[in-house]
C-alpha positions in Angstrom: -15.4 -4.2 -22.8 -17.1 -5.9 -25.7 -15.3 -8.7 -27.6 -16.3 -9.4 -31.2 -15.1 -11.8 -34.0 -15.7 -10.6 -37.6 -16.7 -13.9 -39.3 -16.3 -12.2 -42.8 -12.5 -11.7 -41.9 -11.9 -14.8 -39.9 -9.9 -17.6 -41.7 -10.1 -20.0 -38.8 -6.5 -19.9 -37.6 -7.8 -20.5 -34.1 -5.1 -18.2 -32.5 -7.8 -16.6 -30.3 -9.1 -19.9 -29.1 -5.6 -21.1 -28.3 -4.7 -17.9 -26.5 -8.0 -17.3 -24.5 -9.9 -20.6 -24.5 -12.3 -19.4 -21.8 -13.5 -16.7 -24.2 -13.2 -18.1 -27.7 -14.0 -21.2 -29.6 -14.4 -22.4 -33.1 -17.7 -23.3 -34.7 -18.5 -26.3 -36.9 -17.0 -24.5 -40.0 -13.7 -23.9 -38.1 -14.4 -20.1 -37.7 -13.8 -18.4 -34.4 -16.5 -17.1 -32.2 -17.0 -15.8 -28.8 -18.4 -18.2 -26.3 -21.9 -17.4 -25.1 -21.9 -15.2 -22.1 -18.3 -14.2 -22.6 -19.0 -11.1 -24.9 -17.6 -9.0 -22.1 -14.3 -10.9 -22.1 -15.2 -12.7 -18.9 -12.4 -10.9 -17.0 -9.8 -13.0 -18.9 -6.6 -11.0 -19.1 -5.5 -12.9 -22.3 -8.3 -11.4 -24.4 -6.1 -8.5 -25.7 -3.3 -11.1 -26.4 -5.8 -13.0 -28.5 -6.7 -9.8 -30.4 -2.9 -9.3 -31.2 -2.5 -13.0 -32.2 -5.2 -12.9 -34.9 -3.3 -13.0 -38.2 -6.2 -11.2 -40.1 -7.3 -8.8 -37.3 -10.8 -10.5 -37.1 -10.9 -10.2 -33.3 -11.6 -6.8 -31.8 -12.3 -5.4 -28.4 -14.5 -2.4 -28.0 -13.7 -0.6 -24.8 -17.0 1.5 -24.6 
């Protein structure tokens, strides 16, 4: 699994960071990003919930 945040789509709602704080954070501009070393989702079962929670579909999971 590979977790990605599209910074061009992100509006900084922060729903991913609220849903799965062990995987996501917000940068100095308020945009979401994946924490270093957590690009694989870190085994957090809430990653898929974070994908669904994003209001602009900026968070994606690639299963390959």
